[in-house]
N, C-alpha and C positions, 0 to 999 in steps of 0.2 A: 822292402829294404827297412831295415831296423832304424827306428829314429835314435839318433845320439843324443844323450842325456848328460846332464851336469855329473850323474854318479859315474859314467862311463869315463869322462875326463879324470875324475877324481882316482879311479882305480888304474888308468893308464899312467898317470903321473905319479901314483903311489903316494897320494896326499890326502889329507881329509877334505870332507865337502866344504867345509869353513874356507879353507885356503882357496880352492877354486874360485869361490864366489867373492873372496878379498880381490885375487888377480883380475877378475871379470869387471869389477867394480872400482879397479884402480886404486886400490888401498896401499898405503906406504908402510904397512906393518909387515909385508911379506919379504923375505930375503931375495935377493935378485937371482940366484941361482934357482931356487924353488920358482920363481914367477917365471923364469924362461922354460924350465921342465914343464909347467902347466900351459904355458903359451904353445909350445911345441905339440903337446898334446892335442890342445885345441885344435890346431891346424892339421895334424895328422888325421884326427878323426872326423874335422869337418863340422865341429859343433859351432852352433849358432846361436847365442845366449837370446833369451826371451826379451824382446824389447818392451813389451808391457811391464814385465816383472822389473826390468830395470830401471824404469820410469818410475814405479812405484817406490823402489829402493831409495831412489836418489830426491824424490820430491815429496813424500808423504810420510807421517809420523802415525803409526797404527799401533792399537793397544791389543794384546792377546793375554788371555788368561791361561795359567798353568795350573792344573788340578792334580793333585797327589796325596798319598796318604801320610800323615805324619809320620807314621812308624817305620814305612819304608824309604824315607829321605836319604839316608845313607847308602841304600842299595842302588838308589837312582841318580847318585852324583854325578857319574860321568855322561849319562844321558842328558841331564841339566846342563852341563858344561857345554855340550853339542848345540843344544838348543839356544843357550843364552850367546853363544859365539856367533851364529847365524842371525839371532836377533838382533845384535848390536850392529852387524854389517847393514841390516836392512833398516836401520833406525827404527826397530820396534820398542814400544815401552811393555813392560811385563807386569801382570798382575797375579799374585800368588794365590791360591787357595788350597789349604790344607785341610783333610779329613781327619777326624779321631772318632773312634767308635764311642757314641754316647753324648758327643759333645757338638760335632759339626757333621751333620747328615749330609748325604749328596742332594737331597731334595733342597736343603737351605742353599748350598752351592751353587746349583743350577739357579735358583731364584736370584741370587748376587749377581750371576753373571750375566743373566738378562737385564737386570735393574742397572749395571754398570755399563751397560751398551758396547761390551768389548767387541772388536771385529771377528774375533775367532778364538778357538779353544784347543789347548793341547791337553788330553786326558790321561794321567798314570793311573787313577783309581781303578783297583780291580773288581769294585762292587756295584759298577754302575749298571743300569737296566735299560732294555729295549724301551722303556717308556720315557727314560730321561734322554735319551738319544732322539725320540720322537719330538720332545718338547724342544730341544735345541733347534732340530730341523724345522719346526713350526715357525721359530723366529729369524730361520734361514742364516743361522751361525755355523759357519763351516768349523768342523771339529775333526781333529786327528788324534786316534788313539793309539799311543806307543807302547810296547812291551809285548803284550800277548795278542794273538789273532783273533779277531771278533769273526762271528759268523756274518754272511752277507745278508745284510738286513732291508737291501733295497733301498737305502738312505743315500742320495748321492751327497749330501754334504757332510759325511762322514768318511774319513780317510783312515788309513791303519799302517801303522810301519811296525812290523813284529818279528818276532822269532817263531817259526813253527815248531813249538814244543812237542806236539803230538808227532811229527815226523822224528824228532830228537830221539823221543823214548822208544819209538818204533824200532829205530836203527841200533839203539843202545841194547835192546833187549835181543834184538836177533843176532847181535854180535857175541852175546852170551850163549844164545842157544846153539851158535857155532862152535863154542867149546864145551858144549853137552851141560851147561848149567842153565836150570830153569827155576832154581830157587831164588826168586828175585822180589825184594818188597819195596814199596814206595810209602814213604813217611810223609803224611799230609802238613800242610802247611795253611792254616786258616787265614793266613793274610793274603793270600794268593789263590783265591780259590777256583777263579777260570783256568789260570794256569795249571793249577793241580789237576783239574777235570782233564785238561787236554794231555797232561802226562800219563795219566791214567788210561785214557783213551787209548794212546799210542802203544802202552804196553798191552792192553787187552786185544787190540788188533794184531799185534805179534803172536801173542798166545793162541788166538782163534786160529790163526792161518797155520800154525804148527799143531792143530789138533788139542790144544791144552786150553785151560782157564786159569785167568789170571785171579788169585784170591787174597794176596797179600798187600792189599790198600791199608795202611796202618792209620786209622783214623782215631781221635781221642777227644773226649769233651772238655769243658772249659774249666772243669774243676780243678785240672792241673794248670798252675801258673806258668809252665814251660814245658819245652821239649824234653829237657833233662830230667823234670820231676816225673814225667811220663815214661820214659824209656827207663829210668831207674827201677820203677814199679814194672813195667813190661818184662825186663829181662829177669826177673824173678820167677816168672813161669813160662818165658817162651826164649828159645835159642834165637838169636840173631839168623836172618836168612843168609845164604851165601854170598849174595850181593844186596846192598842196601842202598837204595837212592833216595836222596833229600834234596829240596830247592834251594835251601839257605845255609849260610855257613854256621850260623848258630845251630841248627839242628845237626849238621854234620859233626860238629865238635861234641854236641850233646851226646851223640850216638856212641862216638869214639869214648868219651869219659865213661858214659853208664855202662858201656860193654866191657870196658877195661876193668871197673870196678865188680863187675860179675864175672870177671874170669875169662872174658873171650879177647883175643887180639885182632888188630886189622893189619894186614889183610889176610892173614893165616885162616882164622875162622869166618871172617866176614870181609869181603871187599866192599869199599865205600865210594860212592860218587856223589858230588854235591854240583847240581845243574848250575847254579850262578856263581861265578868266579868272583872271588875278593881276594886282598891282600892278606887276610888272616889264614886262608887255606894254606899258604907258605910258611905261616908261622907255627904251624902244628906240628907235631912229630909223631907219625909221620905226614909229609905234606899231603894233601887231599887232593885226588884225580877230580878234574872239572872240566867245564866246557868254556872256550875262548868266543866271546860274543862281542861285535862291535859297538859297544854302547855308546861312545862318543858319536859316532858317524848315525847311530838309530836317532839319536837328538837332533844333529845337524839335519839329516834326512827329513825328520817328522817337520821341522820348522820351515824348511824350504818347501814340502809339498803343502803346508799351509799357506804360504806366501802365493804360490799358483793357485790354490783354490779361492782365495781371497779376491783374485783378478780374473776369475773364471777361465782360467787357461785351458785350451780345448784338449791339452795334452793329458790331464789329469781327470778329465770327466769319466772315462771309462779306465782309467789306471791309476785309481788312488789307494790300491792296497800294495804296500812294497815288502816283500819277504827278504830278510836279512839272512846272510850266511852265519855259520857258527862252526867251529871245528873242535874235535875231542881232544883233552890236554891229559893224557895218562902220568901220574905220579906215583908216590909211593904207597896209597891206600889200595892199589888195583894191581893185579898180576899180569896184565898186558903191557 
């Protein structure tokens, strides 16, 4: 029989994880109708709150470090909101660490984390290494990586709340194959290289299964200060693919602007999809097709997972990798 979790309750009541946590801990900031809906979901599903975790939340103050790249702060805002809301519920203190290329290295951050004796870590940074994970494991510091999927490294103290970007790219590619389109390119984002490799792997898998080879992974060196500068030069000698996929909004907008200046139009000459959604994608003309990702809930789930890891909750010892859902949002830059 499937064990009922707080995530199941949130889905049944159609509320965020943070709201369920507030109801469980009798917070007075929840509207009465919402409280009743959550309580009905708890009763219907037979959910039993973890007494150990509740005791920790009500009687102990814990410090957790959040590590992220300074350049990606804006893209992680909703995830941070989810993290912070759950942290407040459980009376956690938060210590922020930001990394900047050439200024604050991950090795320095890891050392700072160890010296500060934090109880746990939420890690956003895309450039962490297996060695750094092993260092945190040596000090028995529970860590949750949020965002991209990490490989199963056998380290029990590392959890993962992620979007399966490889599967996303695989499904996207096959959707275009069904329409008879195989001219697809992926524009590299050097700030998110592990995510890029997963997207690339998903496309390569789809191409291989269809007896084709994926050859249009568009990478560029650091002599270009922006995606726009690179694409402006690129379109002088290349036509855009029938389908262009970018990870972030700035790249999608750069592609549209550089393509338009080179005489190409979206979506007539090239369909455009940006994987990570943002408010700016609705401000462009045409609006950019994208994916809806439950960013707030990713943060809330990551913090809740960490609280369970901190008290050695048996339920997460072999279940600390949580795959979050996503759905495609077609807009004006695609023809579907």
